[in-house]
C-alpha positions, 0 to 999 in steps of 0.5 A: 497231936498227929505229929505226936502220934506218928513219932510214937508209932514209929519208936514202936516200929524201931525196936521191932525192926531191930529185934526182927534184924537180931533174930535173923542174924542168930539164924544165920549164925545157927545156920552157919554152925549147923553146916560146919556141924554137918562138915565135920559129921561127913569127914567122920562117915568118911573115916568110919567108911574107911575103918569098916573096910579096913575090918572087912578086909581084915576079917576076910583075910583072917578068914582066908588065912584060916581056911588054908591052915584048916586045910593043912596037915600037921606035917605041914603046920609043922613045916610052916612053923619052922620055916617061919622061925627060920625067916625071923631069925634070918639075918637077911629077913629085911630083904625078903619081898614081902609085896608082889615084884612088879612083874605080877603086879604088872600081870595083874593090872593087864588081867583087870584090864583084859577083863574089862575089855572082855565085859564090853565086848560081851556087851557088844556081842549081846546087843548085836544078837538081839538087833539081828533077832529083831531085824530077822523078825522084821523080814520075816514080817516083810515077807508075809506082808508080801505074800498078802499083797500079793494075794489082794493083788491077784484078786483085784486082777481077778475082779477086773480092778486094775486099778486097785492091782496097780496100787498094790503093785507099787506097795509091793515094790516099796515093801520090796525094797524095805525088805531088801534093806532089812537083809543088808543090814542083818547081813552086815550086822551079822559080820560084825557080830561074827567079828566080835565074836571071833575077837571075844574068844581071843581075848578069852584065850588071852586071859586063860593064858595070862592066868596061867602065867600069873598064878605061876609067878605068884606060886614061885613068889 
């Protein structure tokens, strides 16, 4: 009887185990389907972002074109109309360059690289100025500390407390050393900051010349 009861219990457990395995497999299939659907949604999201960017660029271009046209006189618009008509009807219209020539593209790349360098140099100059201000403040604090120690040493000597005066003298020596170290750092940082400022001014001047040349080439194009 005991053996029959065990066999009955085991036979009851087997279908339950099979059901759990079947449910686990079903869950894994659902997870796989959800992952595939998530991948498709991500791809769709990227496509939509590109479409949105294209629409924004198109709207910006239309707005720019509209503002340019609104700033033109009737005579200028007529001249542009005739010029465009001549271009369309020209036999050599396929040879007319639409995109900027390589020389303009190179200048644009140089301007972008120079703008990035100017941004980095500006951040370096600002950081140097902040560090210099912090060092000068610390030097001022050491000067105040030295003055207080000197007064305390004089008071100790007046009170015949030569042991305390000796300790204050040793402390003053350490503060003097710290002040000299801070002043040396401040001078070195000032020289570096001055060099960075001059380099930044040179790059800004170079960018101005580059911008002028680029504007002339774009106008000619």
